[in-house]
Wavefront OBJ file of the C-alpha trace (Angstrom):
o trace
v 160.747 225.840 116.367
v 160.705 222.056 116.860
v 157.257 220.847 117.927
v 156.178 217.372 119.066
v 152.482 216.595 119.360
v 150.021 213.824 120.140
v 148.816 212.666 116.731
v 145.207 212.625 117.951
v 145.104 216.378 118.472
v 142.813 218.128 116.019
v 143.913 220.596 113.337
v 147.601 219.957 114.017
v 148.890 220.695 110.527
v 146.971 223.912 109.764
v 147.613 225.341 113.222
v 151.134 224.277 114.129
v 153.029 223.307 110.966
v 153.465 227.002 110.018
v 155.258 227.562 113.344
v 158.186 225.229 112.630
v 159.052 221.546 112.253
v 156.112 219.455 113.489
v 156.273 215.786 114.441
v 153.239 213.782 115.575
v 153.308 210.521 117.552
v 150.760 208.412 119.444
v 150.369 210.118 122.809
v 151.121 207.020 124.890
v 154.337 206.432 122.894
v 155.936 209.835 123.538
v 159.031 209.147 125.628
v 162.363 210.598 126.676
v 164.018 209.314 123.493
v 161.853 211.695 121.440
v 162.631 214.864 123.394
v 166.219 215.904 122.614
v 165.388 218.740 120.197
v 161.786 219.479 121.218
v 161.033 223.110 122.035
v 157.220 222.855 122.271
v 155.363 219.729 123.426
v 151.620 219.357 122.778
v 149.870 216.478 124.541
v 146.621 215.058 125.834
v 145.891 213.222 129.080
v 147.560 209.953 127.992
v 151.088 211.458 127.998
v 152.787 211.842 131.364
v 155.020 214.894 131.400
v 157.125 214.157 134.460
v 160.623 214.905 135.676
v 162.188 212.028 133.718
v 160.671 213.229 130.449
v 161.687 216.821 131.135
v 165.252 215.776 131.965
v 165.611 214.533 128.389
v 164.358 217.820 126.909
v 167.025 220.513 127.385
v 165.472 222.800 124.728
v 161.880 222.545 125.923
v 160.237 225.935 126.504
v 156.496 225.203 126.296
v 154.137 222.356 127.225
v 150.491 222.484 126.243
v 147.789 219.947 127.050
v 144.595 220.049 125.017
v 142.622 218.951 128.071
v 141.021 220.497 131.116
v 142.843 218.305 133.634
v 146.543 218.695 134.390
v 147.139 215.687 136.644
v 149.379 214.179 133.919
v 151.706 217.212 134.083
v 154.363 217.660 136.775
v 153.646 221.339 137.313
v 156.315 221.692 139.996
v 158.999 220.331 137.668
v 157.827 222.631 134.875
v 158.003 225.618 137.188
v 161.460 224.651 138.421
v 162.692 224.537 134.826
v 160.941 227.795 133.922
v 158.918 226.062 131.217
v 155.657 227.743 130.270
v 152.588 225.511 130.234
v 148.959 225.821 129.253
v 145.821 223.704 129.359
v 142.443 224.077 127.656
v 139.727 224.567 130.294
v 136.232 224.329 128.898
v 137.237 223.125 125.434
v 135.197 219.922 125.682
v 132.475 221.038 128.102
v 129.688 220.890 125.508
v 130.619 217.365 124.444
v 130.698 216.158 128.056
v 127.332 217.806 128.707
v 125.897 215.954 125.715
v 127.387 212.604 126.823
v 125.925 212.988 130.317
v 122.480 214.005 129.073
v 122.337 211.081 126.667
v 123.481 208.652 129.369
v 120.786 209.969 131.725
v 118.109 209.601 129.059
v 119.206 206.025 128.325
v 119.116 205.123 132.031
v 115.744 206.809 132.491
v 114.151 204.967 129.583
v 115.632 201.627 130.609
v 114.288 202.031 134.145
v 110.872 203.333 133.113
v 111.361 206.680 134.846
v 110.894 210.172 133.447
v 114.087 212.205 133.650
v 112.115 215.323 134.602
v 110.777 213.541 137.699
v 114.253 212.758 139.065
v 116.484 214.694 141.434
v 120.040 214.736 140.131
v 123.284 215.787 141.798
v 126.292 217.407 140.139
v 129.624 217.099 141.940
v 131.934 219.811 140.612
v 130.295 222.745 138.848
v 133.136 224.047 136.700
v 133.017 224.101 132.906
v 131.739 220.574 132.331
v 129.491 220.500 135.390
v 127.960 223.805 134.327
v 127.299 222.406 130.839
v 125.370 219.550 132.440
v 123.537 221.922 134.789
v 122.385 224.127 131.903
v 120.880 221.188 130.065
v 119.112 219.728 133.079
v 117.666 223.083 134.116
v 116.334 223.614 130.591
v 114.459 220.319 130.910
v 113.020 221.243 134.293
v 115.001 218.659 136.267
v 115.606 219.340 139.971
v 119.372 219.593 140.478
v 121.484 219.734 143.648
v 125.044 221.046 143.262
v 128.157 220.254 145.300
v 131.321 222.297 144.787
v 133.255 223.096 147.989
v 135.728 225.362 146.171
v 133.026 227.535 144.623
v 131.110 227.554 147.873
v 134.213 228.698 149.788
v 134.787 231.413 147.180
v 131.343 232.827 147.948
v 129.700 231.888 144.640
v 125.926 231.908 144.817
v 124.327 228.543 145.513
v 122.492 226.885 146.997
v 125.289 224.415 147.678
v 124.969 220.943 149.172
v 127.494 218.557 150.677
v 128.442 215.340 148.928
v 126.751 213.352 151.686
v 123.535 215.317 151.116
v 123.655 214.474 147.417
v 124.191 210.795 148.174
v 121.177 210.801 150.482
v 118.771 212.852 148.367
v 119.535 212.288 144.669
v 118.261 209.685 142.227
v 121.448 210.110 140.228
v 124.890 211.686 140.646
v 127.330 212.806 137.957
v 130.982 213.575 138.737
v 132.874 216.517 137.208
v 135.937 217.077 139.377
v 139.663 217.092 138.600
v 141.927 214.438 140.059
v 143.515 215.961 143.182
v 145.868 213.633 145.056
v 146.017 215.201 148.515
v 144.989 217.986 150.828
v 141.640 219.174 152.089
v 140.089 218.982 148.619
v 141.531 215.632 147.516
v 139.358 213.791 145.001
v 141.178 210.465 144.618
v 138.686 207.824 145.799
v 136.219 210.597 146.568
v 133.597 207.878 146.311
v 135.062 205.124 148.445
v 133.373 202.040 149.902
v 131.677 204.033 152.644
v 130.230 206.665 150.329
v 129.219 204.190 147.636
v 127.156 202.396 150.285
v 125.222 205.641 150.850
v 123.796 205.687 147.318
v 120.017 205.336 147.391
v 118.071 202.382 146.040
v 118.223 202.259 142.249
v 120.559 205.270 142.110
v 122.422 206.220 138.938
v 126.152 207.003 139.116
v 127.882 208.685 136.181
v 131.589 209.466 135.903
v 133.072 211.471 133.032
v 135.895 213.115 135.015
v 138.742 210.795 136.070
v 138.549 207.089 136.833
v 140.464 207.440 140.081
v 137.740 209.659 141.567
v 135.866 206.414 142.335
v 137.495 203.464 144.075
v 136.942 201.026 141.213
v 137.371 197.882 143.300
v 134.914 199.156 145.861
v 132.497 199.993 143.055
v 132.699 196.437 141.707
v 131.937 195.069 145.166
v 129.030 197.488 145.691
v 127.496 196.782 142.275
v 127.697 193.041 142.888
v 126.047 193.519 146.269
v 123.433 195.896 144.874
v 122.598 195.219 141.220
v 119.894 197.908 141.474
v 122.621 200.568 141.092
v 123.050 201.842 137.533
v 126.511 202.849 136.302
v 127.470 205.014 133.329
v 131.264 205.195 133.173
v 133.524 206.891 130.657
v 136.714 206.916 132.739
v 138.552 204.140 134.550
v 141.447 203.449 136.847
v 144.500 202.095 135.013
v 143.478 203.223 131.542
v 143.884 201.839 128.891
v 143.342 198.580 130.782
v 140.163 199.059 132.833
v 139.058 196.355 135.232
v 137.162 193.827 133.069
v 134.778 193.140 135.950
v 133.784 196.799 136.156
v 133.244 197.148 132.411
v 131.035 194.069 132.510
v 129.005 195.417 135.442
v 128.594 198.935 134.019
v 125.274 199.686 132.342
v 126.974 202.144 129.976
v 130.716 201.940 129.272
v 132.809 204.092 126.936
v 136.592 204.585 126.469
v 137.183 208.091 127.903
v 135.441 209.809 124.991
v 132.798 211.938 126.764
v 134.708 215.062 125.730
v 135.887 213.635 122.406
v 134.077 215.811 119.891
v 135.603 217.320 116.775
v 134.563 220.783 117.911
v 135.963 220.244 121.419
v 139.273 218.931 120.145
v 139.676 221.838 117.758
v 138.855 224.289 120.574
v 141.609 222.698 122.654
v 144.128 223.047 119.818
v 143.088 226.653 119.238
v 143.627 227.488 122.909
v 147.129 225.983 122.822
v 147.965 227.810 119.599
v 147.002 231.095 121.241
v 149.019 230.290 124.373
v 152.105 229.153 122.449
v 152.208 232.159 120.128
v 151.116 234.641 122.851
v 148.850 236.262 120.302
v 151.731 237.235 118.008
v 150.304 234.983 115.275
v 146.634 235.071 114.317
v 144.674 232.136 115.730
v 141.916 231.037 113.315
v 138.264 230.809 114.309
v 136.676 227.417 114.981
v 134.497 227.637 111.859
v 137.597 227.982 109.650
v 138.847 224.561 110.741
v 135.563 222.631 110.637
v 135.610 221.032 107.194
v 132.867 218.514 108.004
v 129.563 219.550 106.379
v 126.655 220.477 108.625
v 123.540 218.307 108.467
v 120.485 219.735 106.662
v 117.910 221.484 108.853
v 114.962 219.400 109.981
v 111.779 219.927 111.961
v 112.054 219.361 115.696
v 109.779 216.719 117.254
v 106.365 218.026 118.294
v 106.959 216.920 121.883
v 110.340 216.867 123.603
v 109.803 213.793 125.738
v 112.702 211.560 126.817
v 112.434 209.251 123.807
v 112.358 212.052 121.229
v 115.239 213.870 122.944
v 117.301 210.696 122.913
v 116.515 210.269 119.232
v 117.830 213.751 118.469
v 121.045 213.152 120.396
v 121.551 209.788 118.698
v 121.453 211.447 115.283
v 124.671 213.181 116.256
v 126.317 210.521 118.448
v 124.886 207.126 119.428
v 126.100 206.375 122.948
v 124.591 202.889 123.126
v 126.264 201.912 119.860
v 129.633 203.114 121.141
v 129.053 201.080 124.316
v 128.617 197.960 122.166
v 131.707 198.693 120.090
v 133.828 199.389 123.157
v 132.920 196.109 124.829
v 133.604 194.202 121.620
v 137.044 195.841 121.308
v 138.297 194.847 124.764
v 140.643 193.833 126.248
v 143.148 195.527 123.951
v 141.135 198.034 121.971
v 140.732 200.954 124.386
v 142.857 203.421 122.446
v 141.546 202.224 119.085
v 137.993 203.028 120.185
v 139.091 206.467 121.403
v 140.649 207.181 118.036
v 137.527 205.948 116.242
v 135.609 208.812 117.869
v 137.839 211.586 116.552
v 135.216 212.759 114.037
v 132.292 212.776 116.488
v 130.307 215.983 116.155
v 128.481 218.062 118.764
v 124.759 218.837 118.713
v 125.506 222.167 117.040
v 126.050 220.148 113.844
v 122.290 219.406 113.754
v 120.012 222.321 112.811
v 116.383 222.146 113.970
v 113.214 224.151 113.342
v 111.453 224.504 116.721
v 107.665 224.411 116.873
v 107.468 227.412 119.234
v 109.517 229.805 121.355
v 109.427 227.524 124.415
v 110.921 224.682 122.432
v 113.449 227.066 120.912
v 114.715 227.980 124.391
v 115.083 224.339 125.408
v 116.807 223.180 122.213
v 119.199 226.122 122.315
v 120.218 225.241 125.888
v 120.843 221.666 124.757
v 123.316 222.919 122.136
v 121.433 222.421 118.871
v 121.642 224.944 116.057
v 118.276 226.519 115.256
v 116.552 228.018 112.246
v 113.146 229.608 111.623
l 1 2 3 4 5 6 7 8 9 10 11 12 13 14 15 16 17 18 19 20 21 22 23 24 25 26 27 28 29 30 31 32 33 34 35 36 37 38 39 40 41 42 43 44 45 46 47 48 49 50 51 52 53 54 55 56 57 58 59 60 61 62 63 64 65 66 67 68 69 70 71 72 73 74 75 76 77 78 79 80 81 82 83 84 85 86 87 88 89 90 91 92 93 94 95 96 97 98 99 100 101 102 103 104 105 106 107 108 109 110 111 112 113 114 115 116 117 118 119 120 121 122 123 124 125 126 127 128 129 130 131 132 133 134 135 136 137 138 139 140 141 142 143 144 145 146 147 148 149 150 151 152 153 154 155 156 157 158 159 160 161 162 163 164 165 166 167 168 169 170 171 172 173 174 175 176 177 178 179 180 181 182 183 184 185 186 187 188 189 190 191 192 193 194 195 196 197 198 199 200 201 202 203 204 205 206 207 208 209 210 211 212 213 214 215 216 217 218 219 220 221 222 223 224 225 226 227 228 229 230 231 232 233 234 235 236 237 238 239 240 241 242 243 244 245 246 247 248 249 250 251 252 253 254 255 256 257 258 259 260 261 262 263 264 265 266 267 268 269 270 271 272 273 274 275 276 277 278 279 280 281 282 283 284 285 286 287 288 289 290 291 292 293 294 295 296 297 298 299 300 301 302 303 304 305 306 307 308 309 310 311 312 313 314 315 316 317 318 319 320 321 322 323 324 325 326 327 328 329 330 331 332 333 334 335 336 337 338 339 340 341 342 343 344 345 346 347 348 349 350 351 352 353 354 355 356 357 358 359 360 361 362 363 364 365 366 367 368 369 370 371
């Protein structure tokens, strides 16, 4: 089997080299000229698999994306050609949950507010939104959830409309796929009109897709209302985000909220299983994690916002990445993404809780625990 993969995918050689001839290229550079003999294509969100690419791939039988979203895949064209495809829902949910929690703690401390005293809204309660919800509930934060699809399916709520979240929440975090049209379209879900509904001093976080917010409207609203606080990981026109928006954002990162080593390996494992249809053993995550775990340490006596932020920063320092990202622009978007390939999740840090209550909280936040 001839396989072509994005070079930034994790565990490529141990997982896919035994299946045939494996080539790896930068994801943005994969083009029609590379596709003549490819039978299995493995990508991430930066590679557009459209009709023109497929037309140059007469032998292609499988496309896998190690991401949750599929907006970069032409699913209709794949279906028309009879090409199997797979994505990796939930692979990076823990990493996104950790990015959002750290961003919220940074914003809370900068504004002199306690996170537990805020009301926060989650738009889209799938895998990543649920990972955020679990963490906030463990900390006792009041959370309002908006997910029209889950609400229509009869999932237990309570559910709130987007307009209710805009009116009632101190902060809103977005976790929806990019949907171009129809009743549940999410492109420019937050347009000029909705951005104007954000309350005074509101926090807006986006770790889903840049196009979910009208970026030009957001620039105008932030300039009009500097009290708004923005934590943005995704941007329209990546890898060339609007310089004005990066400058105005309080926290800015290069689409790396889900970029953890564990999450990337999970995505590769899911594609390996889909490609082989279970006919070849898929290894366990622990077999592919060669990075050593950190030694166990005592948890802080009190889990206030500052101590929680300190724990998260031991694993991944969001404010430091913000500094590095800004320094790398305008041309260093992809280089900063690649620099985060070895980022670990909180499970890499083992803590000794002071009591059972703390144990419950730290477990929900994703840390490994010991007696």
